[in-house]
C-alpha positions as CSV (number, residue, x, y, z in Angstrom):
1,M,70.8,43.7,15.2
2,A,68.5,44.6,17.7
3,T,64.7,45.7,17.0
4,T,62.0,47.5,18.2
5,S,59.5,45.8,17.6
6,K,57.8,43.3,19.6
7,K,56.9,40.0,18.8
8,K,53.2,38.8,19.2
9,S,53.7,36.0,21.2
10,G,54.7,38.1,24.1
11,G,57.3,37.5,26.7
12,S,58.4,36.0,29.3
13,G,57.3,35.7,33.0
14,L,54.4,38.4,33.7
15,S,54.5,39.5,30.0
16,A,53.9,36.2,28.9
17,L,50.3,36.1,26.9
18,V,48.0,33.0,28.6
19,T,44.8,31.9,27.6
20,P,42.5,32.4,30.8
21,S,40.0,29.0,31.4
22,S,36.4,28.9,30.5
23,D,36.0,30.0,34.3
24,L,38.0,32.5,34.6
25,A,37.0,34.0,31.2
26,A,33.9,34.2,32.7
27,I,35.3,37.7,34.5
28,V,38.4,38.3,32.4
29,G,37.3,38.0,28.4
30,S,38.3,35.1,26.9
31,N,41.5,36.7,25.1
32,A,44.9,35.0,25.5
33,M,47.0,38.5,27.6
34,P,49.5,39.0,29.6
35,R,49.0,37.5,33.5
36,S,49.4,41.0,34.9
37,E,46.9,42.0,32.8
38,I,44.0,39.0,34.1
39,T,45.3,40.2,37.5
40,K,44.0,43.3,36.7
41,K,40.5,42.6,35.1
42,V,39.8,40.3,38.1
43,W,40.5,43.6,40.8
44,D,38.4,45.3,38.7
45,Y,35.8,42.9,39.1
46,I,35.9,42.1,42.6
47,K,36.0,46.4,43.3
48,A,33.2,46.7,41.3
49,N,31.5,44.2,42.7
50,G,32.1,45.1,46.2
51,L,33.8,41.6,47.1
52,Q,36.4,42.7,49.2
53,D,35.9,42.3,52.8
54,Q,35.0,45.7,54.7
55,T,36.3,44.8,58.1
56,N,40.1,42.7,56.5
57,K,40.8,44.1,53.2
58,R,42.7,41.1,52.3
59,M,40.2,38.7,52.2
60,I,37.9,38.7,48.9
61,N,34.8,37.6,49.2
62,A,33.4,34.9,46.9
63,D,30.0,35.2,44.3
64,D,29.1,32.4,42.2
65,K,31.5,33.6,39.9
66,L,34.8,33.5,41.8
67,R,33.9,30.9,43.9
68,K,34.9,28.4,40.7
69,I,38.1,29.9,40.5
70,F,38.1,29.4,44.5
71,N,37.5,26.0,44.3
72,G,34.2,26.3,46.2
73,K,35.5,28.7,49.1
74,N,33.3,31.4,50.4
75,Q,36.2,33.2,51.4
76,V,39.9,33.7,50.3
77,S,42.9,35.6,50.9
78,M,44.2,38.1,48.4
79,F,47.6,35.7,48.3
80,E,45.8,32.0,47.9
81,M,43.4,34.0,45.0
82,T,46.4,34.9,43.0
83,A,47.7,31.2,43.6
84,L,44.2,29.5,42.6
85,V,44.0,32.4,39.0
86,S,46.7,30.5,38.3
87,K,45.5,27.2,38.3
88,H,43.0,28.8,35.1
89,L,46.2,29.8,33.3
90,K,46.7,28.0,29.9
91,A,50.2,29.2,28.7
């Protein structure tokens, strides 16, 4: 008995809906969405504001909004950024 409609609650893993913290919501919005969509929106924000380091593209420079997500750091690697963003998500 397979159904073709998806449940609104999302799935598991990357497709599970998560809610951003108020600090992260300032960047991605406050609606619940999959982790993959949050990551995409964070990258859109970084690119729109020119926050990717020009000499080392793996590093992200923080502005005031991102500094709240990055535990006060002025620069983090893209890999560290993923872990820091995850701390601002609620299942």
